[in-house]
C-alpha positions in Angstrom: -33.1 3.2 -7.2 -35.3 2.5 -4.2 -32.3 1.5 -2.1 -30.6 4.8 -3.1 -33.7 6.8 -2.2 -33.9 5.0 1.1 -30.3 5.8 1.9 -30.7 9.5 1.1 -33.9 9.6 3.1 -32.2 8.1 6.2 -29.3 10.6 5.7 -31.8 13.4 5.7 -33.4 12.2 8.9 -30.0 12.0 10.5 -29.2 15.4 9.2 -32.3 17.0 10.8 -31.7 15.2 14.1 -28.0 15.9 14.4 -28.3 19.6 13.4 -30.2 20.3 16.6 -28.2 17.7 18.5 -24.8 19.3 17.7 -25.3 23.1 17.5 -22.0 23.6 19.2 -20.1 21.8 16.3 -21.9 24.1 13.9 -20.9 27.1 15.9 -17.2 26.0 16.0 -17.2 25.6 12.2 -18.8 29.0 11.7 -16.3 30.7 14.0 -13.3 29.1 12.4 -14.5 30.0 8.9 -15.3 33.6 9.9 -11.8 34.0 11.3 -10.3 32.6 8.1 -12.2 35.1 6.0 -11.2 37.9 8.4 -7.6 37.0 8.2 -7.8 36.8 4.4 -9.3 40.3 4.0 -7.2 42.0 6.7 -4.4 44.2 5.2 -1.0 42.8 5.7 0.1 45.7 8.0 -2.8 45.1 10.3 -2.7 41.3 10.5 -2.7 39.8 14.0 -1.0 36.5 14.8 -3.7 35.7 17.3 -6.2 35.2 14.5 -4.3 32.3 13.1 -3.8 30.9 16.6 -7.6 31.0 17.1 -8.3 29.4 13.7 -6.0 26.4 14.5 -7.5 26.1 18.0 -11.1 26.0 16.7 -10.3 23.3 14.1 -8.6 21.2 16.8 -11.4 21.7 19.3 -14.0 20.5 16.7 -12.9 16.9 16.6 -12.4 16.8 20.4 -15.9 17.9 21.0 -17.4 15.9 18.2 -15.8 12.6 19.3 -16.8 12.9 22.9 -20.3 14.3 22.3 -21.2 11.5 19.8 -20.2 8.7 22.1 -21.0 9.8 25.6 -24.2 11.8 24.7 -23.8 13.9 27.7 -23.7 17.7 28.3 -20.2 17.6 29.9 -18.4 17.2 26.5 -19.4 20.8 25.8 -17.4 21.8 28.9 -14.6 19.5 27.8 -14.4 21.2 24.3 -14.5 24.6 25.9 -11.8 23.6 28.4 -9.6 22.2 25.6 -9.9 25.4 23.6 -9.0 27.6 26.5 -6.0 25.3 27.4 -4.7 25.5 23.8 -5.2 29.2 23.7 -3.2 30.0 26.8 -0.5 27.4 26.2 0.4 28.1 22.6 2.4 31.0 21.4 0.8 33.7 19.2 3.1 32.9 16.3 2.0 29.6 14.8 4.9 27.8 13.2 4.5 25.2 10.5 5.6 22.5 13.0 3.0 23.6 15.5 0.2 23.3 12.9 1.4 19.8 11.9 1.2 18.7 15.6 -2.2 20.2 16.0 -3.4 18.4 12.8 -2.2 15.1 14.3 -4.0 15.9 17.6 -7.2 16.5 15.8 -6.7 13.4 13.6 -6.3 11.3 16.7 -9.7 12.4 18.0 -11.4 11.9 14.6 -10.0 8.4 14.6 -12.2 7.8 17.7 -15.2 8.3 15.4 -14.2 5.0 13.8 -13.0 3.0 16.8 -15.4 3.7 19.7 -18.8 2.8 18.3 -18.2 -0.9 18.0 -15.4 -1.6 20.5 -17.5 -3.3 23.2 -18.9 -5.9 20.9 -16.8 -7.5 18.2 -19.1 -6.2 15.4 -16.8 -6.3 12.4 -19.7 -6.1 10.0 -21.2 -3.1 11.8 -17.8 -1.4 11.9 -17.3 -2.1 8.1 -20.7 -0.6 7.4 -20.0 2.4 9.6 -16.7 3.0 7.7 -18.3 2.7 4.3 -21.1 5.2 5.3 -18.5 7.7 6.4 -16.5 7.2 3.2 -19.6 7.8 1.2 -20.4 11.0 3.1 -16.8 12.2 2.6 -16.8 11.5 -1.1 -20.3 13.1 -1.6 -19.2 16.1 0.6 -16.0 16.7 -1.4 -17.9 16.3 -4.7 -20.6 18.8 -3.7 -18.0 21.2 -2.2 -15.9 21.0 -5.4 -18.9 21.7 -7.6 -20.0 24.6 -5.4 -16.5 26.1 -5.4 -16.1 25.8 -9.1 -19.6 27.3 -9.7 -19.1 30.3 -7.5 -15.7 31.0 -8.9 -17.0 30.7 -12.5 -19.9 33.0 -11.5 -17.4 35.7 -10.3 -15.2 35.2 -13.4 -18.3 35.6 -15.6 -19.3 38.8 -13.9 -15.8 40.2 -14.2 -15.6 39.3 -17.9 -19.1 40.2 -19.1 -19.6 43.3 -17.1 -16.0 44.4 -17.0 -16.0 44.7 -13.2 -12.7 44.7 -11.4 -13.2 41.9 -8.8 -10.6 41.5 -6.0 -8.9 38.1 -6.2 -9.7 37.5 -2.6 -13.3 37.0 -3.5 -12.2 33.9 -5.4 -10.4 32.6 -2.4 -13.4 33.4 -0.2 -15.6 31.3 -2.4 -13.2 28.3 -2.2 -13.0 28.7 1.6 -16.7 28.8 1.9 -17.1 25.5 0.0 -14.3 23.6 1.6 -14.1 25.1 5.1 -17.8 25.8 5.8 -20.1 23.7 3.6 -17.9 20.5 3.6 -17.4 20.3 7.4 -21.0 21.2 8.1 -22.1 18.5 5.6 -19.8 15.8 7.1 -20.5 16.5 10.8 -24.3 16.7 10.3 -24.3 13.4 8.3 -22.3 11.3 10.7 -24.0 7.9 11.2 -25.6 7.7 14.7 -27.8 4.5 14.8 -24.9 2.2 15.3 -26.9 -0.7 16.7 -28.6 -1.4 13.4 -25.3 -1.3 11.4 -24.3 -4.8 12.5 -27.5 -6.2 11.0 -26.9 -4.6 7.6 -26.4 -7.0 4.8 -26.8 -4.6 1.8 -23.1 -4.0 1.1 -22.1 -1.7 -1.8 -21.3 -4.3 -4.4 -19.1 -1.9 -6.5 -16.4 -2.4 -3.7 -16.0 -6.0 -4.9 -14.8 -5.3 -8.4 -12.8 -2.3 -7.1 -10.8 -4.6 -4.8 -10.5 -7.5 -7.4 -9.7 -5.5 -10.5 -7.9 -2.4 -9.2 -6.3 -2.9 -5.8 -5.2 -6.5 -6.4 -3.1 -5.7 -9.5 -1.7 -2.6 -7.8 -0.6 -4.7 -4.8 1.0 -7.3 -7.0 2.8 -4.5 -9.1 4.3 -2.9 -6.0 5.2 -6.2 -4.4 7.0 -7.1 -7.7 8.9 -3.7 -7.8 10.0 -3.9 -4.2 11.0 -7.6 -4.5 13.3 -6.8 -7.5 14.7 -3.9 -5.5 15.4 -6.1 -2.5 17.2 -8.6 -4.8 19.3 -5.7 -6.1 20.3 -4.9 -2.6 21.3 -8.5 -1.9 23.3 -8.7 -5.2 25.1 -5.3 -5.0 25.3 -5.2 -1.2 24.3 -1.6 -1.3 22.0 -0.4 1.5 18.5 0.9 0.5 18.0 4.5 -0.6 15.8 6.7 1.6 13.4 7.0 -1.3 12.3 3.3 -0.7 10.1 4.6 2.1 7.5 6.0 -0.3 6.7 2.8 -2.3 6.7 0.8 1.0 4.2 3.2 2.6 2.1 3.2 -0.5 2.1 -0.6 -0.7 1.1 -0.7 3.0 -1.8 1.7 2.3 -3.0 -0.4 -0.7 -2.6 -3.7 1.3 -4.7 -2.5 4.2 -7.2 -0.7 2.0 -7.6 -3.9 -0.1 -8.3 -6.0 2.9 -10.8 -3.5 4.4 -12.7 -2.9 1.2 -13.0 -6.6 0.4 -13.8 -7.7 3.9 -17.4 -9.0 3.3 -16.0 -11.1 0.4 -12.5 -11.8 1.9 -10.5 -14.9 1.1 -8.0 -16.7 3.4 -5.1 -16.0 1.1 -5.5 -12.2 1.5 -4.1 -12.4 5.0 -0.7 -13.5 3.6 -0.3 -10.0 2.0 0.4 -8.8 5.5 3.1 -11.4 6.1 4.7 -10.6 2.8 4.7 -6.9 3.8 7.0 -7.5 6.8 10.3 -7.9 4.9 9.7 -4.7 3.1 8.9 -2.9 6.3 12.3 -4.1 7.6 13.9 -2.6 4.5 12.0 0.6 5.3 13.4 0.8 8.8 17.0 0.2 7.5 16.6 3.1 5.0 15.1 5.4 7.6 17.7 4.5 10.2 20.5 5.4 7.7 18.9 8.8 7.1 18.6 9.5 10.8 22.2 8.4 11.4 23.3 10.8 8.7 21.1 13.8 9.3 19.6 13.3 12.7 16.0 13.0 13.9 13.4 15.4 12.5 9.7 15.6 12.9 9.0 13.8 9.7 11.5 11.0 10.4 10.1 10.6 13.9 6.7 10.3 12.4 8.1 7.8 9.9 9.4 5.7 12.8 6.1 5.7 14.6 4.1 5.0 11.5 6.4 2.1 10.6 6.0 0.6 14.1 2.2 0.8 13.7 2.4 -0.9 10.3 4.6 -3.7 11.7 2.2 -4.3 14.7 -0.9 -4.3 12.4 0.7 -6.6 9.8 1.5 -9.2 12.5 -2.0 -8.9 13.9 -3.8 -9.4 10.6 -1.4 -12.0 9.4 -1.4 -14.3 12.4 -4.3 -13.6 14.7 -7.5 -15.6 13.9 -10.1 -13.6 15.8 -9.6 -10.2 14.4 -11.2 -6.8 15.1 -11.1 -4.4 12.2 -10.7 -1.5 14.6 -7.1 -2.6 15.0 -6.4 -0.9 11.7 -7.0 2.4 13.4 -6.3 2.0 17.1 -2.4 1.9 16.8 -2.6 4.9 14.5 -4.7 6.8 17.0 -2.3 6.0 19.8 0.6 7.0 17.6 -1.0 10.3 16.8 -1.4 11.1 20.5 2.2 10.1 21.2 3.5 12.2 18.4 1.4 15.3 19.3 2.0 15.7 23.1 4.4 15.1 25.9 8.2 15.0 26.2 8.2 12.2 23.6 6.2 14.4 21.1 7.3 15.9 17.9 8.1 19.3 19.5 10.5 17.7 21.9 12.2 14.5 21.0 13.6 15.6 17.6 14.8 18.8 19.2 16.8 17.0 21.9 18.2 14.6 19.3 19.5 17.5 17.2 20.9 19.3 20.2 22.9 16.2 21.3 24.1 15.7 17.7 25.2 19.4 17.5 27.0 19.0 20.9 28.9 15.9 19.6 30.0 17.7 16.4 31.2 20.8 18.2 33.2 18.8 20.8 34.8 16.9 17.9 36.1 20.0 16.1 37.0 21.7 19.5 34.4 24.5 19.2 32.8 23.5 22.5 35.0 23.2 25.6 33.7 23.1 29.2 30.2 23.8 27.8 31.3 27.1 26.3 31.7 28.0 22.6 35.3 28.9 21.6 36.8 30.2 18.4 38.3 27.6 16.0 40.4 28.0 12.9 37.8 28.0 10.1 40.2 26.6 7.5 40.7 23.4 9.6 36.9 22.7 9.6 35.7 20.7 6.5 33.0 22.4 4.4 30.7 19.5 5.0 31.0 19.9 8.7 30.3 23.6 8.5 27.2 22.9 6.5 26.2 20.1 9.0 26.5 22.5 11.9 24.7 25.3 10.1 21.8 22.9 9.2 21.3 21.9 12.8 21.5 25.6 13.9 19.0 26.5 11.3 16.7 23.6 12.3 16.7 24.8 16.0 16.4 28.5 14.9 13.3 27.8 12.9 11.7 26.2 15.9 12.8 29.0 18.3 14.8 26.5 20.3 18.3 27.7 19.7 17.9 29.6 22.9 18.1 26.2 24.7 21.8 26.5 24.2 22.1 30.0 25.7 24.4 28.7 28.5 27.1 27.9 25.8 27.6 31.5 24.8 27.1 35.2 25.8 25.5 35.9 22.4 21.8 36.7 22.6 20.2 33.6 21.1 16.7 35.1 21.3 17.7 37.6 18.5 16.3 37.2 15.0 19.9 36.7 13.6 20.9 34.3 16.4 21.9 31.6 13.9 24.5 33.7 12.3 25.8 35.1 15.6 26.0 31.6 17.0 28.2 30.5 14.2 30.3 33.7 14.5 31.0 32.9 18.1 32.9 29.8 16.8 34.6 31.7 13.9 32.5 29.8 11.4 30.3 31.0 8.5 26.5 30.4 8.7 25.7 28.2 5.6 22.5 26.3 6.0 21.8 26.2 2.3 24.9 24.4 0.8 28.6 24.1 0.5 31.0 26.9 -0.2 32.6 27.4 -3.6 35.0 30.4 -4.1 33.3 32.1 -1.2 29.8 31.7 -2.5 27.0 29.3 -1.8 25.8 26.9 -4.5 22.4 27.2 -2.8 21.0 30.6 -2.2 18.0 32.4 -0.7 17.4 36.1 -1.0 14.4 38.1 0.5 13.7 41.8 0.3 12.1 43.6 3.3 8.5 42.7 3.7 6.2 45.5 2.5 4.7 46.8 5.7 3.6 50.2 6.9 7.2 51.6 6.4 8.0 49.8 3.1 5.4 50.9 0.5 6.8 51.0 -3.0 5.9 53.7 -5.5 3.4 52.8 -8.2 2.8 56.2 -9.7 3.3 56.3 -13.5 2.2 52.7 -14.0 -1.2 51.5 -15.2 -1.4 47.9 -13.9 -0.1 45.7 -11.2 0.2 41.9 -11.1 1.9 39.2 -9.0 4.9 37.2 -10.3 5.3 33.6 -9.3 7.7 31.5 -11.4 9.7 28.4 -10.6 12.1 26.6 -12.9 12.4 22.9 -11.8 14.5 20.2 -13.4 12.7 17.5 -15.5 9.9 20.0 -16.4 9.7 22.0 -19.6 12.9 23.9 -20.3 11.3 27.3 -19.7 8.8 27.9 -16.9 6.0 30.2 -18.0 3.3 32.4 -16.4 0.5 34.2 -18.2 -0.9 37.4 -16.8 -4.1 39.0 -18.0 -4.2 42.8 -17.4 -7.5 44.2 -18.7 -7.4 43.3 -22.5 -3.7 42.7 -22.5 -2.0 39.3 -22.2 1.6 39.2 -20.9 3.7 36.0 -21.0 6.6 35.6 -18.5 9.3 33.0 -19.1 12.1 31.7 -16.8 15.0 29.7 -18.2 17.8 27.7 -16.5 20.3 30.4 -17.5 18.4 32.8 -15.3 16.9 34.9 -18.1 13.4 36.3 -17.2 11.5 37.3 -20.3 8.3 39.3 -20.7 6.5 39.1 -24.0 3.6 41.3 -25.3 2.5 41.2 -29.0 5.8 39.9 -30.2 7.9 42.4 -28.2 10.2 40.9 -25.6 11.8 42.4 -22.5 14.6 40.5 -20.7 16.0 40.5 -17.2 19.2 38.8 -16.1 18.4 37.2 -12.8 21.8 35.4 -12.6 23.6 38.8 -12.7 21.3 40.1 -10.0 21.8 37.1 -7.8 25.6 37.4 -7.9 25.5 41.0 -6.4 23.0 40.1 -3.7 24.1 39.0 -0.2 24.9 35.3 0.1 22.3 34.8 2.8 19.7 37.4 4.0 17.6 37.0 7.0 14.0 38.1 6.6 14.4 40.1 9.8 17.5 42.0 8.6 16.6 45.7 8.8 19.5 46.9 6.6 18.2 45.7 3.3 17.0 48.2 0.7 14.0 47.4 -1.3 15.5 49.1 -4.3 18.3 46.4 -4.4 15.6 43.9 -5.4 14.1 45.9 -8.3 14.3 45.1 -12.0 13.5 47.8 -14.6 13.2 47.6 -18.4 11.3 49.3 -21.2 10.8 49.2 -25.0 8.6 51.0 -27.5 5.4 49.3 -26.2 5.7 49.1 -22.5 7.7 50.0 -19.3 8.0 47.4 -16.6 9.3 47.4 -13.0 9.5 44.2 -10.9 9.9 44.3 -7.1 11.3 41.0 -6.1 10.2 39.7 -2.7 12.0 36.3 -2.8 14.6 34.7 -5.0 15.9 31.3 -4.2 17.5 28.3 -6.0 20.8 26.6 -6.6 23.5 26.2 -9.3 24.0 22.9 -11.1 27.7 23.5 -11.6 30.6 24.9 -9.6 31.3 27.7 -12.1 27.8 29.0 -11.5 26.7 29.4 -15.1 23.5 27.3 -15.0 20.7 27.1 -12.4 19.6 23.7 -11.2 16.4 25.2 -10.0 15.2 28.8 -9.5 12.1 30.4 -7.9 11.0 34.0 -8.2 8.2 35.8 -6.3 7.3 39.5 -6.5 5.1 42.2 -7.8 5.2 43.6 -11.4 4.1 47.1 -12.4 3.4 47.8 -16.1 2.9 51.0 -18.1 1.6 50.4 -21.6 2.7 53.0 -24.2 
């Protein structure tokens, strides 16, 4: 108990000191959180893409400033953080794509890794580094626990007010409470509590002893289990001469995580035999690269596959290091990963460039092969002579480039405007081919489909007069889950149960009365592929109406997607439905 009190007392002292030492970090967190709340409460028609851009930039600037200010203890890191924020603001586009956010997360992660690597690099202080990591791990666990309790408590308080006092509380208040706990309290807690007195950490001998049984009775059996599974799988490959499936990457990565975690956690009580886990990991990493290479050869290089290559290279380097180098530095578990994160995030070899160039070269080779690209210009080809699989392959690459706003890189191939929102379809039309990024053709239709109505903006309000209640619909039927996907909606004192079956029947039940909607019939009359920027769509085409003696219901579908499990299109393999439901109780 005295040791625990001493730890919390030292944490409190660090908290007081660091709060005044790092006011800029606190200001960045406050600014990012405030912008997130602003974006949440801004009506859809007034949302500004620059808000999301600023949010991402603030969260990336935070680790840059924190890392440098902690280790250099000078005033100039403040200017560095400000300069980094301005650079990111003026060099990134207003519209933040998912790929951009992933790259920014890696950029921030690379700087956060410096928090682990830099304090003990000059001196080979493995014990101090281990203590430093365990302190940060404790702070993170404590921070997540406290934030989770806070979020649950605030949400429950709002729900209690809504139920007990019959107050109609906007759902965004629930999200605001969760954001306050995890995007304000948690980062404040973690940044304030970062260990600073690194010189004393090397002298620490009071190791948390619960790590020892954790490594011996949990991580060791898990390691042996996954080594056994992958060994049997490797023997299967040798016997059947079938190359490994791409899914083998996940158990190999998990085994690597457990192996390195096992070694790090048990470091104060390590045994010589533990190092051979790293040597045993190398054959499975070779299998991992073979599987990944097959996927790249078949489908080309993407951001995630590129990340997989870099991560695999780091694991191979680290496995060799910890298996065969006698004088080790624990920082080597993180240094290759930090370098890889920087490589992946920036430069012509980064995730925004190398996969793009790879896919462009792949597309060029396929188009030349079918005769659709001659003298660097697109020409018409006879669609019936091009295999369906090739059309889907071309469409997938075109879709990949379109989503990243890079199809315009190929503008010199055609006179079609590739900066237009429907450029993917127009690009395919220039070759006389159909745009089919979702699947193969069957009797003129797609086995995979995706339909979206027009977004409800200032010009697309839908009428709600005559209805008492409104609620969101979000249902997904997925194989291997219960046969019927369900969603329960509470509207005042009424409870409605939605069900979605693989036959495409959407049911709505209330007090034993059932309304049914045939989504399969609706899907067959909708366009095969609809761009979200298509201005010709009519919202009324995406409306379902039904009524009985107890209620009248109207559902406005915003998105319907999925795929058929059979060529006759009578059963859905999977199905997702999003929309808004209006209800009038009789």
